[in-house]
A tleap script that builds the chain and sets N, CA, C and O, in Angstrom:
source leaprc.protein.ff14SB
mol = sequence {
  NMET LYS SER THR HIE ILE TRP ILE ARG GLY
  LYS ASP GLU ILE PHE ARG VAL PRO HIE SER
  SER ILE ARG TYR ILE VAL VAL ASP GLY LYS
  TYR CYS ASP VAL TYR ALA GLU ASN GLU ALA
  TYR GLN VAL ALA VAL ASN MET ARG GLN MET
  ILE ALA ALA LEU ASP ASP SER ASN PHE ILE
  GLN LEU HIE ARG SER TYR TYR ILE ASN VAL
  ARG TYR ILE SER GLY PHE SER ARG ASP GLY
  VAL ILE ILE GLY ASP ARG CYS LEU PRO VAL
  GLU TYR HIE LEU TYR ARG LYS VAL ILE LYS
  THR THR SER MET ILE LYS LEU ARG GLN ILE
  ARG ASN ASN CALA
}
set mol.1.N position { -48.696 -14.108 65.062 }
set mol.1.CA position { -47.339 -13.134 65.558 }
set mol.1.C position { -47.214 -12.558 65.006 }
set mol.1.O position { -47.250 -12.415 63.784 }
set mol.2.N position { -46.814 -11.489 66.714 }
set mol.2.CA position { -46.557 -10.111 66.427 }
set mol.2.C position { -45.686 -9.954 65.954 }
set mol.2.O position { -44.769 -10.644 66.398 }
set mol.3.N position { -45.319 -9.003 64.783 }
set mol.3.CA position { -43.795 -8.062 64.153 }
set mol.3.C position { -43.138 -7.551 65.478 }
set mol.3.O position { -43.677 -7.234 66.538 }
set mol.4.N position { -41.581 -7.563 65.049 }
set mol.4.CA position { -40.708 -7.234 65.842 }
set mol.4.C position { -39.731 -6.654 65.096 }
set mol.4.O position { -38.592 -6.696 65.560 }
set mol.5.N position { -40.007 -5.840 63.489 }
set mol.5.CA position { -39.367 -5.021 63.221 }
set mol.5.C position { -40.602 -4.005 62.148 }
set mol.5.O position { -41.688 -4.564 61.997 }
set mol.6.N position { -40.449 -2.730 61.515 }
set mol.6.CA position { -41.215 -2.232 60.400 }
set mol.6.C position { -40.084 -2.376 58.774 }
set mol.6.O position { -38.861 -2.499 58.708 }
set mol.7.N position { -40.963 -2.308 57.828 }
set mol.7.CA position { -39.935 -2.171 57.057 }
set mol.7.C position { -40.182 -0.809 56.072 }
set mol.7.O position { -41.191 -0.975 55.386 }
set mol.8.N position { -39.665 0.208 55.882 }
set mol.8.CA position { -39.464 1.335 55.680 }
set mol.8.C position { -38.712 1.410 54.179 }
set mol.8.O position { -37.684 0.821 53.847 }
set mol.9.N position { -39.506 2.277 53.408 }
set mol.9.CA position { -39.307 2.034 51.978 }
set mol.9.C position { -38.411 3.468 51.206 }
set mol.9.O position { -38.854 4.488 50.679 }
set mol.10.N position { -37.228 3.063 51.394 }
set mol.10.CA position { -36.223 4.146 51.063 }
set mol.10.C position { -36.852 5.363 48.841 }
set mol.10.O position { -37.771 5.291 48.025 }
set mol.11.N position { -35.611 6.166 49.020 }
set mol.11.CA position { -36.126 5.989 47.072 }
set mol.11.C position { -35.552 4.872 46.562 }
set mol.11.O position { -36.420 4.342 45.868 }
set mol.12.N position { -34.468 4.170 46.529 }
set mol.12.CA position { -34.282 3.038 45.800 }
set mol.12.C position { -34.077 1.879 46.415 }
set mol.12.O position { -33.661 0.925 45.758 }
set mol.13.N position { -34.331 1.760 47.770 }
set mol.13.CA position { -34.219 0.397 48.838 }
set mol.13.C position { -35.180 0.522 49.843 }
set mol.13.O position { -35.948 1.484 49.832 }
set mol.14.N position { -35.249 -0.706 51.086 }
set mol.14.CA position { -36.072 -0.728 51.321 }
set mol.14.C position { -35.439 -1.030 52.677 }
set mol.14.O position { -34.820 -2.091 52.757 }
set mol.15.N position { -35.506 -0.250 53.745 }
set mol.15.CA position { -35.029 -0.698 54.628 }
set mol.15.C position { -35.563 -1.795 56.044 }
set mol.15.O position { -36.674 -1.294 56.217 }
set mol.16.N position { -35.484 -2.738 56.934 }
set mol.16.CA position { -35.472 -3.435 57.971 }
set mol.16.C position { -35.454 -2.568 59.437 }
set mol.16.O position { -34.299 -2.290 59.757 }
set mol.17.N position { -36.562 -2.041 60.472 }
set mol.17.CA position { -35.854 -1.427 60.982 }
set mol.17.C position { -36.621 -1.921 62.821 }
set mol.17.O position { -37.658 -1.578 63.390 }
set mol.18.N position { -35.688 -2.668 63.142 }
set mol.18.CA position { -36.376 -3.496 64.580 }
set mol.18.C position { -37.074 -2.350 65.023 }
set mol.18.O position { -36.756 -1.184 64.791 }
set mol.19.N position { -37.915 -2.696 65.587 }
set mol.19.CA position { -38.708 -2.046 66.999 }
set mol.19.C position { -37.907 -1.661 67.991 }
set mol.19.O position { -37.870 -0.458 68.246 }
set mol.20.N position { -37.120 -2.561 68.740 }
set mol.20.CA position { -36.024 -2.209 69.567 }
set mol.20.C position { -35.004 -0.898 69.358 }
set mol.20.O position { -34.930 -0.143 70.328 }
set mol.21.N position { -34.110 -0.522 68.021 }
set mol.21.CA position { -33.789 0.703 67.892 }
set mol.21.C position { -34.732 2.000 67.286 }
set mol.21.O position { -34.274 3.137 67.182 }
set mol.22.N position { -35.850 1.701 66.982 }
set mol.22.CA position { -37.045 3.080 67.809 }
set mol.22.C position { -36.440 3.468 68.953 }
set mol.22.O position { -36.017 2.807 69.901 }
set mol.23.N position { -36.461 4.978 68.670 }
set mol.23.CA position { -36.476 5.446 70.220 }
set mol.23.C position { -37.637 5.929 70.075 }
set mol.23.O position { -38.574 5.417 70.689 }
set mol.24.N position { -37.892 7.339 68.986 }
set mol.24.CA position { -39.336 7.644 69.266 }
set mol.24.C position { -40.062 8.180 67.978 }
set mol.24.O position { -39.154 8.382 67.172 }
set mol.25.N position { -41.428 8.551 67.321 }
set mol.25.CA position { -42.071 8.793 66.190 }
set mol.25.C position { -42.205 10.434 66.672 }
set mol.25.O position { -42.061 10.819 67.832 }
set mol.26.N position { -42.532 11.349 65.430 }
set mol.26.CA position { -42.833 12.913 65.616 }
set mol.26.C position { -44.036 12.877 64.255 }
set mol.26.O position { -43.811 13.149 63.076 }
set mol.27.N position { -45.034 12.549 64.734 }
set mol.27.CA position { -45.893 12.881 63.826 }
set mol.27.C position { -46.190 14.322 63.019 }
set mol.27.O position { -46.505 15.268 63.741 }
set mol.28.N position { -46.123 14.527 61.759 }
set mol.28.CA position { -46.307 15.873 61.053 }
set mol.28.C position { -46.884 15.513 59.882 }
set mol.28.O position { -46.256 15.102 58.906 }
set mol.29.N position { -48.669 15.726 59.977 }
set mol.29.CA position { -49.803 15.541 59.469 }
set mol.29.C position { -49.584 14.104 58.595 }
set mol.29.O position { -49.809 12.993 59.072 }
set mol.30.N position { -49.285 14.258 57.745 }
set mol.30.CA position { -49.150 12.870 56.876 }
set mol.30.C position { -48.144 11.753 56.734 }
set mol.30.O position { -48.219 10.651 56.190 }
set mol.31.N position { -46.685 12.689 57.727 }
set mol.31.CA position { -46.094 11.867 57.696 }
set mol.31.C position { -45.178 11.411 58.893 }
set mol.31.O position { -45.122 12.285 59.758 }
set mol.32.N position { -44.597 10.516 59.122 }
set mol.32.CA position { -44.169 10.156 60.523 }
set mol.32.C position { -43.224 10.127 60.455 }
set mol.32.O position { -42.953 9.162 59.741 }
set mol.33.N position { -41.996 10.817 60.895 }
set mol.33.CA position { -40.280 10.848 61.594 }
set mol.33.C position { -40.293 10.199 62.059 }
set mol.33.O position { -41.172 10.076 62.913 }
set mol.34.N position { -39.147 9.083 61.839 }
set mol.34.CA position { -39.121 7.527 62.879 }
set mol.34.C position { -37.948 7.663 63.323 }
set mol.34.O position { -37.276 7.081 62.471 }
set mol.35.N position { -37.135 8.112 64.225 }
set mol.35.CA position { -35.777 8.436 64.543 }
set mol.35.C position { -35.083 6.862 65.500 }
set mol.35.O position { -35.106 6.912 66.730 }
set mol.36.N position { -34.695 5.984 65.016 }
set mol.36.CA position { -33.911 5.326 65.549 }
set mol.36.C position { -32.283 4.915 66.139 }
set mol.36.O position { -31.686 5.984 66.264 }
set mol.37.N position { -31.822 4.319 66.343 }
set mol.37.CA position { -30.600 4.470 67.098 }
set mol.37.C position { -29.359 4.995 66.021 }
set mol.37.O position { -28.328 5.503 66.459 }
set mol.38.N position { -29.640 4.773 64.366 }
set mol.38.CA position { -28.243 5.651 64.055 }
set mol.38.C position { -29.077 6.600 63.155 }
set mol.38.O position { -28.729 7.765 62.964 }
set mol.39.N position { -30.153 6.072 62.628 }
set mol.39.CA position { -31.299 6.663 61.629 }
set mol.39.C position { -32.069 7.362 61.693 }
set mol.39.O position { -32.670 7.251 62.762 }
set mol.40.N position { -32.533 8.315 60.908 }
set mol.40.CA position { -33.840 9.177 61.210 }
set mol.40.C position { -34.399 9.171 59.298 }
set mol.40.O position { -33.770 9.587 58.325 }
set mol.41.N position { -36.005 8.423 59.374 }
set mol.41.CA position { -36.144 7.779 58.588 }
set mol.41.C position { -37.698 8.653 58.310 }
set mol.41.O position { -38.290 8.783 59.382 }
set mol.42.N position { -38.556 9.338 56.976 }
set mol.42.CA position { -39.541 9.681 56.764 }
set mol.42.C position { -40.713 8.598 56.387 }
set mol.42.O position { -40.602 7.513 55.816 }
set mol.43.N position { -41.586 9.099 56.776 }
set mol.43.CA position { -42.768 7.540 56.496 }
set mol.43.C position { -44.316 8.517 56.116 }
set mol.43.O position { -44.873 9.432 56.723 }
set mol.44.N position { -44.505 8.082 55.339 }
set mol.44.CA position { -45.869 8.467 55.360 }
set mol.44.C position { -47.490 8.010 55.392 }
set mol.44.O position { -48.636 7.877 54.963 }
set mol.45.N position { -46.633 7.932 56.132 }
set mol.45.CA position { -48.321 7.254 56.936 }
set mol.45.C position { -48.445 8.147 58.551 }
set mol.45.O position { -47.623 8.615 59.339 }
set mol.46.N position { -49.941 8.058 58.487 }
set mol.46.CA position { -50.100 8.696 59.905 }
set mol.46.C position { -49.871 8.366 61.128 }
set mol.46.O position { -49.096 7.410 61.152 }
set mol.47.N position { -50.299 8.836 62.541 }
set mol.47.CA position { -49.704 8.008 63.668 }
set mol.47.C position { -50.377 6.939 63.562 }
set mol.47.O position { -49.898 5.920 64.059 }
set mol.48.N position { -51.937 6.867 62.745 }
set mol.48.CA position { -52.672 5.386 63.573 }
set mol.48.C position { -52.222 4.843 62.445 }
set mol.48.O position { -52.718 3.767 62.776 }
set mol.49.N position { -51.851 4.656 61.656 }
set mol.49.CA position { -51.386 3.165 60.621 }
set mol.49.C position { -49.984 2.744 61.511 }
set mol.49.O position { -49.638 1.572 61.659 }
set mol.50.N position { -49.260 3.887 62.062 }
set mol.50.CA position { -47.399 3.602 62.684 }
set mol.50.C position { -47.631 2.657 63.484 }
set mol.50.O position { -47.222 1.514 63.280 }
set mol.51.N position { -48.495 3.095 64.765 }
set mol.51.CA position { -49.271 2.402 65.753 }
set mol.51.C position { -49.379 1.150 65.454 }
set mol.51.O position { -48.721 0.394 66.168 }
set mol.52.N position { -50.171 0.552 64.394 }
set mol.52.CA position { -51.008 -0.350 64.122 }
set mol.52.C position { -49.698 -1.369 63.323 }
set mol.52.O position { -49.770 -2.576 63.089 }
set mol.53.N position { -48.692 -0.558 63.060 }
set mol.53.CA position { -47.735 -1.169 62.131 }
set mol.53.C position { -46.558 -1.975 63.484 }
set mol.53.O position { -46.264 -3.169 63.537 }
set mol.54.N position { -46.081 -0.855 64.450 }
set mol.54.CA position { -45.679 -1.421 65.740 }
set mol.54.C position { -45.989 -2.251 66.557 }
set mol.54.O position { -45.220 -3.030 67.120 }
set mol.55.N position { -47.080 -2.165 66.690 }
set mol.55.CA position { -48.524 -3.125 67.983 }
set mol.55.C position { -47.233 -3.441 68.703 }
set mol.55.O position { -46.687 -4.455 68.268 }
set mol.56.N position { -46.749 -2.969 69.470 }
set mol.56.CA position { -45.338 -3.092 70.571 }
set mol.56.C position { -45.634 -2.441 71.809 }
set mol.56.O position { -45.746 -1.223 71.674 }
set mol.57.N position { -45.792 -2.853 72.933 }
set mol.57.CA position { -46.442 -2.785 74.692 }
set mol.57.C position { -45.235 -1.722 74.831 }
set mol.57.O position { -45.539 -0.861 75.657 }
set mol.58.N position { -43.550 -1.463 74.090 }
set mol.58.CA position { -42.582 -0.953 74.852 }
set mol.58.C position { -43.101 0.565 74.617 }
set mol.58.O position { -42.885 1.327 75.559 }
set mol.59.N position { -43.693 1.048 73.594 }
set mol.59.CA position { -43.932 2.007 72.203 }
set mol.59.C position { -45.447 2.987 73.329 }
set mol.59.O position { -46.415 2.231 73.407 }
set mol.60.N position { -45.620 3.924 73.839 }
set mol.60.CA position { -46.637 5.125 74.634 }
set mol.60.C position { -46.946 6.012 73.600 }
set mol.60.O position { -46.352 5.693 72.570 }
set mol.61.N position { -47.697 7.072 73.471 }
set mol.61.CA position { -48.136 8.330 73.322 }
set mol.61.C position { -47.632 9.119 73.927 }
set mol.61.O position { -47.906 8.864 75.100 }
set mol.62.N position { -47.008 10.002 73.872 }
set mol.62.CA position { -46.257 11.090 75.270 }
set mol.62.C position { -47.397 12.583 74.558 }
set mol.62.O position { -47.876 13.460 75.277 }
set mol.63.N position { -47.524 12.518 73.543 }
set mol.63.CA position { -48.061 13.805 73.329 }
set mol.63.C position { -48.906 13.537 71.857 }
set mol.63.O position { -48.634 12.525 71.211 }
set mol.64.N position { -49.906 14.462 71.381 }
set mol.64.CA position { -50.697 14.173 70.277 }
set mol.64.C position { -49.632 13.971 68.482 }
set mol.64.O position { -50.148 13.721 67.392 }
set mol.65.N position { -48.090 14.189 68.764 }
set mol.65.CA position { -47.548 14.752 68.383 }
set mol.65.C position { -46.132 13.659 67.978 }
set mol.65.O position { -45.302 13.544 67.076 }
set mol.66.N position { -46.536 12.916 69.429 }
set mol.66.CA position { -45.065 11.850 69.620 }
set mol.66.C position { -45.408 10.661 70.231 }
set mol.66.O position { -46.303 10.798 71.065 }
set mol.67.N position { -44.880 9.247 70.051 }
set mol.67.CA position { -45.042 8.468 70.136 }
set mol.67.C position { -43.476 7.352 70.711 }
set mol.67.O position { -42.844 6.727 69.860 }
set mol.68.N position { -43.251 7.319 71.583 }
set mol.68.CA position { -41.956 6.937 72.677 }
set mol.68.C position { -41.886 6.004 72.845 }
set mol.68.O position { -42.988 5.539 73.136 }
set mol.69.N position { -40.749 4.958 72.841 }
set mol.69.CA position { -40.404 4.068 72.885 }
set mol.69.C position { -39.403 3.854 74.252 }
set mol.69.O position { -38.197 4.074 74.369 }
set mol.70.N position { -40.718 3.164 75.557 }
set mol.70.CA position { -39.690 3.581 77.102 }
set mol.70.C position { -38.544 2.661 77.347 }
set mol.70.O position { -38.033 2.294 78.405 }
set mol.71.N position { -38.310 2.422 76.286 }
set mol.71.CA position { -36.697 1.991 76.617 }
set mol.71.C position { -35.723 2.944 76.265 }
set mol.71.O position { -34.647 2.357 76.150 }
set mol.72.N position { -35.627 3.984 76.072 }
set mol.72.CA position { -34.933 5.083 75.815 }
set mol.72.C position { -35.123 5.910 76.742 }
set mol.72.O position { -34.068 6.535 76.839 }
set mol.73.N position { -36.238 6.484 77.882 }
set mol.73.CA position { -35.994 7.045 78.691 }
set mol.73.C position { -34.995 7.092 79.223 }
set mol.73.O position { -34.270 6.097 79.227 }
set mol.74.N position { -34.670 8.112 79.767 }
set mol.74.CA position { -33.224 8.765 80.430 }
set mol.74.C position { -34.098 9.293 81.509 }
set mol.74.O position { -33.936 8.916 82.670 }
set mol.75.N position { -34.947 10.083 81.205 }
set mol.75.CA position { -35.720 11.178 82.745 }
set mol.75.C position { -36.853 11.864 82.315 }
set mol.75.O position { -37.033 12.125 81.126 }
set mol.76.N position { -37.632 12.174 83.201 }
set mol.76.CA position { -38.837 12.300 82.764 }
set mol.76.C position { -39.426 13.922 83.769 }
set mol.76.O position { -39.151 13.718 84.952 }
set mol.77.N position { -39.787 14.679 83.673 }
set mol.77.CA position { -40.831 15.567 84.295 }
set mol.77.C position { -42.074 15.820 83.644 }
set mol.77.O position { -42.313 15.648 82.449 }
set mol.78.N position { -43.015 16.335 84.719 }
set mol.78.CA position { -44.279 17.371 84.307 }
set mol.78.C position { -44.158 18.195 82.626 }
set mol.78.O position { -45.126 18.611 81.991 }
set mol.79.N position { -43.053 18.246 82.295 }
set mol.79.CA position { -43.175 19.079 81.381 }
set mol.79.C position { -42.397 18.451 80.019 }
set mol.79.O position { -42.466 18.941 78.891 }
set mol.80.N position { -41.835 17.553 80.307 }
set mol.80.CA position { -40.613 16.369 79.139 }
set mol.80.C position { -40.731 14.756 79.731 }
set mol.80.O position { -41.078 14.113 80.723 }
set mol.81.N position { -40.172 14.609 78.350 }
set mol.81.CA position { -39.519 13.108 78.880 }
set mol.81.C position { -37.719 12.909 77.712 }
set mol.81.O position { -37.433 13.114 76.533 }
set mol.82.N position { -37.336 12.655 78.347 }
set mol.82.CA position { -35.282 13.100 77.830 }
set mol.82.C position { -35.311 11.968 77.154 }
set mol.82.O position { -35.768 11.058 77.845 }
set mol.83.N position { -34.924 11.555 75.772 }
set mol.83.CA position { -34.759 10.514 75.503 }
set mol.83.C position { -33.580 10.966 74.306 }
set mol.83.O position { -33.750 11.689 73.325 }
set mol.84.N position { -31.820 9.976 74.953 }
set mol.84.CA position { -30.898 10.941 74.335 }
set mol.84.C position { -30.750 12.181 74.802 }
set mol.84.O position { -30.983 12.433 75.984 }
set mol.85.N position { -30.276 13.261 73.791 }
set mol.85.CA position { -30.365 14.699 74.235 }
set mol.85.C position { -31.736 15.472 73.857 }
set mol.85.O position { -31.771 16.669 73.572 }
set mol.86.N position { -32.450 14.925 73.882 }
set mol.86.CA position { -33.975 15.387 73.800 }
set mol.86.C position { -34.790 15.593 74.427 }
set mol.86.O position { -35.057 14.491 74.906 }
set mol.87.N position { -35.701 16.541 74.959 }
set mol.87.CA position { -36.760 16.931 75.664 }
set mol.87.C position { -38.035 16.861 74.952 }
set mol.87.O position { -38.598 17.871 74.530 }
set mol.88.N position { -38.632 15.325 74.775 }
set mol.88.CA position { -39.978 15.799 74.170 }
set mol.88.C position { -40.698 15.587 75.089 }
set mol.88.O position { -40.679 14.810 76.043 }
set mol.89.N position { -41.921 17.012 74.420 }
set mol.89.CA position { -43.487 17.234 75.496 }
set mol.89.C position { -43.992 16.274 76.027 }
set mol.89.O position { -43.737 15.134 75.637 }
set mol.90.N position { -44.587 16.455 76.752 }
set mol.90.CA position { -45.910 15.157 77.535 }
set mol.90.C position { -47.552 16.175 77.520 }
set mol.90.O position { -48.083 17.285 77.538 }
set mol.91.N position { -47.627 15.476 77.498 }
set mol.91.CA position { -49.515 16.130 77.280 }
set mol.91.C position { -49.460 16.086 79.176 }
set mol.91.O position { -48.530 15.607 79.826 }
set mol.92.N position { -50.511 16.618 79.655 }
set mol.92.CA position { -50.819 16.342 80.984 }
set mol.92.C position { -51.224 15.212 81.164 }
set mol.92.O position { -50.547 14.419 81.819 }
set mol.93.N position { -52.235 14.921 80.712 }
set mol.93.CA position { -53.537 14.064 80.511 }
set mol.93.C position { -52.855 12.686 80.035 }
set mol.93.O position { -53.514 11.691 79.733 }
set mol.94.N position { -51.185 12.768 80.000 }
set mol.94.CA position { -50.303 11.541 79.656 }
set mol.94.C position { -49.799 11.089 80.337 }
set mol.94.O position { -49.592 9.876 80.318 }
set mol.95.N position { -49.341 11.968 81.335 }
set mol.95.CA position { -47.822 11.873 81.843 }
set mol.95.C position { -47.971 11.031 82.911 }
set mol.95.O position { -46.877 10.682 83.356 }
set mol.96.N position { -49.026 10.517 83.560 }
set mol.96.CA position { -49.464 9.245 84.281 }
set mol.96.C position { -49.112 8.063 84.138 }
set mol.96.O position { -48.625 7.248 84.922 }
set mol.97.N position { -49.502 8.001 82.665 }
set mol.97.CA position { -49.142 6.567 81.845 }
set mol.97.C position { -47.633 7.070 81.708 }
set mol.97.O position { -47.033 6.453 82.589 }
set mol.98.N position { -46.949 7.686 81.200 }
set mol.98.CA position { -45.499 7.539 81.146 }
set mol.98.C position { -44.829 7.115 82.523 }
set mol.98.O position { -43.858 6.361 82.582 }
set mol.99.N position { -45.777 7.976 84.188 }
set mol.99.CA position { -45.291 6.971 85.422 }
set mol.99.C position { -45.262 5.360 85.628 }
set mol.99.O position { -44.494 4.448 85.935 }
set mol.100.N position { -46.772 5.648 85.210 }
set mol.100.CA position { -46.926 4.395 85.229 }
set mol.100.C position { -45.816 2.931 84.447 }
set mol.100.O position { -45.642 1.795 84.888 }
set mol.101.N position { -45.294 3.541 83.270 }
set mol.101.CA position { -44.911 2.706 82.670 }
set mol.101.C position { -43.881 2.301 82.870 }
set mol.101.O position { -43.375 1.181 82.802 }
set mol.102.N position { -43.439 3.553 83.211 }
set mol.102.CA position { -41.825 3.209 83.810 }
set mol.102.C position { -41.944 2.636 85.257 }
set mol.102.O position { -42.904 2.807 86.009 }
set mol.103.N position { -40.296 1.605 85.642 }
set mol.103.CA position { -40.856 1.112 87.034 }
set mol.103.C position { -40.113 2.072 87.717 }
set mol.103.O position { -38.912 1.852 87.878 }
set mol.104.N position { -40.648 3.181 88.181 }
set mol.104.CA position { -40.232 4.010 89.170 }
set mol.104.C position { -40.092 3.525 90.961 }
set mol.104.O position { -40.711 2.654 91.572 }
set mol.105.N position { -39.370 4.174 91.282 }
set mol.105.CA position { -39.480 4.010 92.871 }
set mol.105.C position { -39.105 5.462 93.609 }
set mol.105.O position { -38.003 6.009 93.600 }
set mol.106.N position { -40.056 5.828 94.107 }
set mol.106.CA position { -39.768 6.998 94.941 }
set mol.106.C position { -38.482 7.604 96.072 }
set mol.106.O position { -38.744 7.275 97.229 }
set mol.107.N position { -38.060 7.864 96.028 }
set mol.107.CA position { -36.898 8.504 96.347 }
set mol.107.C position { -37.248 9.876 97.608 }
set mol.107.O position { -38.177 10.633 97.326 }
set mol.108.N position { -36.678 10.053 98.585 }
set mol.108.CA position { -36.825 11.053 99.787 }
set mol.108.C position { -35.405 11.435 100.032 }
set mol.108.O position { -34.506 10.610 99.867 }
set mol.109.N position { -35.230 12.359 100.327 }
set mol.109.CA position { -34.600 13.214 100.224 }
set mol.109.C position { -33.999 13.309 101.529 }
set mol.109.O position { -34.711 13.733 102.440 }
set mol.110.N position { -32.657 12.946 101.802 }
set mol.110.CA position { -32.035 12.102 103.192 }
set mol.110.C position { -30.916 13.315 103.589 }
set mol.110.O position { -29.886 13.408 102.921 }
set mol.111.N position { -31.174 14.203 104.675 }
set mol.111.CA position { -30.937 15.284 104.952 }
set mol.111.C position { -29.333 15.290 106.039 }
set mol.111.O position { -29.249 14.826 107.176 }
set mol.112.N position { -28.237 15.953 105.251 }
set mol.112.CA position { -26.811 15.674 105.915 }
set mol.112.C position { -26.919 16.689 107.500 }
set mol.112.O position { -26.723 17.904 107.468 }
set mol.113.N position { -27.134 16.210 108.334 }
set mol.113.CA position { -26.883 17.175 109.364 }
set mol.113.C position { -25.270 17.425 110.004 }
set mol.113.O position { -25.063 18.007 111.069 }
set mol.114.N position { -24.330 16.928 109.225 }
set mol.114.CA position { -22.781 16.800 109.216 }
set mol.114.C position { -22.975 18.439 109.355 }
set mol.114.O position { -21.990 19.174 109.419 }
savepdb mol mol.pdb
quit
């Protein structure tokens, strides 16, 4: 059975963080910074361990150091993905994965002849 949350150990307590509340994760060496809706946590695990703990199809790798929850994408371009007030970099070879993951409708500009 898939887990719907991860447990993060703090100094004096342990926090239950639902996958659905995690916006994105930034890897910094042997640590992952987890940015959730209302809180940010630093966890002493590498990206591979974090991905295994999440095991959720709503998360994709955006960059060598970024892993995002696609539910929080508010926009994107070839340069980056916008989540909240942050624009996170996207690697060229992972850009197509972002497009495939989002249900994108191609828009055509309509000229106004008025």
